[in-house]
C-alpha positions as CSV (number, residue, x, y, z in Angstrom):
1,F,-0.5,-22.7,19.5
2,F,3.1,-21.5,19.4
3,A,3.6,-22.7,15.9
4,C,0.4,-20.9,14.7
5,L,1.6,-17.7,16.4
6,L,5.0,-18.1,14.8
7,I,3.6,-18.5,11.3
8,I,1.3,-15.4,11.8
9,F,4.3,-13.4,13.2
10,G,6.4,-14.4,10.1
11,A,3.6,-13.4,7.8
12,E,3.2,-10.0,9.5
13,I,7.0,-9.3,9.3
14,T,7.0,-10.3,5.6
15,A,4.0,-8.1,4.9
16,G,5.5,-5.1,6.8
17,V,8.9,-5.4,4.9
18,F,7.1,-5.8,1.6
19,G,4.9,-2.8,2.3
20,F,7.8,-0.6,3.4
21,L,10.0,-1.5,0.4
22,N,7.1,-1.0,-2.1
23,K,5.5,2.1,-0.6
24,E,5.7,4.0,-3.9
25,K,4.2,1.1,-5.9
26,I,1.3,0.8,-3.5
27,A,0.6,4.5,-3.7
28,E,0.8,4.3,-7.5
29,E,-1.8,1.4,-7.5
30,I,-4.2,3.4,-5.4
31,Q,-3.7,6.4,-7.6
32,K,-4.4,4.2,-10.6
33,F,-7.6,2.8,-8.9
34,Y,-8.8,6.4,-8.3
35,S,-8.1,7.4,-11.9
36,E,-10.0,4.3,-13.2
37,S,-12.9,5.1,-10.9
38,I,-13.1,8.6,-12.4
39,A,-12.9,7.2,-15.9
40,D,-15.7,4.7,-15.2
41,D,-19.1,5.8,-16.4
42,N,-21.3,4.0,-13.9
43,L,-22.5,5.1,-10.5
44,N,-19.9,3.0,-8.6
45,G,-17.1,5.0,-10.1
46,T,-18.7,8.2,-9.0
47,V,-19.3,7.0,-5.5
48,I,-15.7,5.8,-5.2
49,A,-14.4,9.2,-6.4
50,V,-16.7,11.1,-3.9
51,I,-15.4,8.9,-1.1
52,Y,-11.8,9.8,-2.0
53,H,-12.8,13.5,-2.2
54,K,-14.4,13.5,1.2
55,T,-11.7,11.4,3.0
56,L,-8.7,13.1,1.6
57,N,-10.2,16.6,1.3
58,C,-9.2,16.8,-2.3
59,C,-10.7,17.0,-5.8
60,G,-9.5,16.3,-9.3
61,G,-6.1,15.1,-10.4
62,S,-7.5,13.6,-13.6
63,T,-8.2,15.5,-16.8
64,S,-11.5,13.7,-17.6
65,E,-14.7,15.5,-18.0
66,K,-16.3,13.6,-15.2
67,S,-13.5,14.7,-12.8
68,Q,-14.1,18.3,-13.8
69,A,-17.8,17.9,-13.4
70,L,-17.4,16.5,-9.9
71,C,-15.1,19.3,-8.9
72,A,-17.0,22.2,-10.4
73,D,-18.1,23.8,-7.1
74,V,-14.9,23.1,-5.2
75,P,-12.6,26.1,-4.3
76,E,-9.5,26.6,-6.5
77,D,-7.0,26.1,-3.7
78,T,-8.1,22.5,-3.1
79,R,-5.3,20.0,-3.9
80,D,-5.6,17.3,-6.5
81,C,-6.3,13.7,-5.3
82,L,-3.2,12.1,-6.8
83,T,-1.0,14.4,-4.7
84,A,-3.2,13.9,-1.7
85,I,-2.8,10.1,-1.9
86,T,1.0,10.3,-2.0
87,N,1.0,12.8,0.9
88,F,-1.4,10.5,2.9
89,F,1.0,7.5,2.6
90,D,4.1,9.6,3.4
91,G,2.5,11.0,6.5
92,R,0.9,7.8,7.8
93,L,3.8,5.3,7.2
94,Q,5.3,5.9,10.6
95,I,2.0,5.4,12.4
96,I,1.4,2.2,10.5
97,G,4.9,1.0,11.4
98,Y,4.4,1.8,15.1
99,I,1.2,-0.1,15.1
100,G,2.9,-3.1,13.4
101,I,5.7,-3.1,16.0
102,G,3.1,-3.0,18.8
103,I,1.2,-5.9,17.4
104,A,4.5,-7.8,16.9
105,G,5.4,-7.2,20.5
106,I,2.1,-8.5,21.8
107,M,2.5,-11.6,19.6
108,I,6.0,-12.2,21.0
109,I,4.6,-12.0,24.5
110,G,1.9,-14.5,23.5
111,M,4.5,-16.9,22.1
112,I,6.5,-16.7,25.4
113,F,3.4,-17.4,27.4
114,S,2.4,-20.3,25.2
115,M,5.9,-21.9,25.6
116,V,5.8,-21.3,29.4
117,L,2.4,-23.0,29.5
118,C,3.6,-25.9,27.3
119,C,6.6,-26.4,29.6
120,A,4.4,-26.3,32.7
121,I,2.0,-28.9,31.3
122,R,5.0,-31.2,30.4
123,N,6.5,-30.9,33.8
124,S,3.2,-31.6,35.6
125,R,2.7,-34.8,33.7
126,E,6.1,-36.1,34.8
127,V,5.1,-35.6,38.4
128,I,1.9,-37.6,38.1
């Protein structure tokens, strides 16, 4: 059990460091996905774009006709979605980091308890 927790802990640390170091690249990939969904001519692309618009309270950011059609009845002071995605990652990175540190702390406590249990089982077998 300790070995499994150690492997998961290592994977979490690796993913956290990778995510922190490549924050800009991740934001660019999400912006690219948004732009591709706007450029897509099927219903799924429209639904994805509308989800972005509602979640981030933004509209546009792309020069396509579909983007302008989706944002026709939106107020002029609404920010574009490409900027909103970047701001979302910049504002939420600390929260994500704190959550990761909390999960890592809980896993370390679990590893300590598993080693204590392992030692207690080994010591009780020697007595019998």
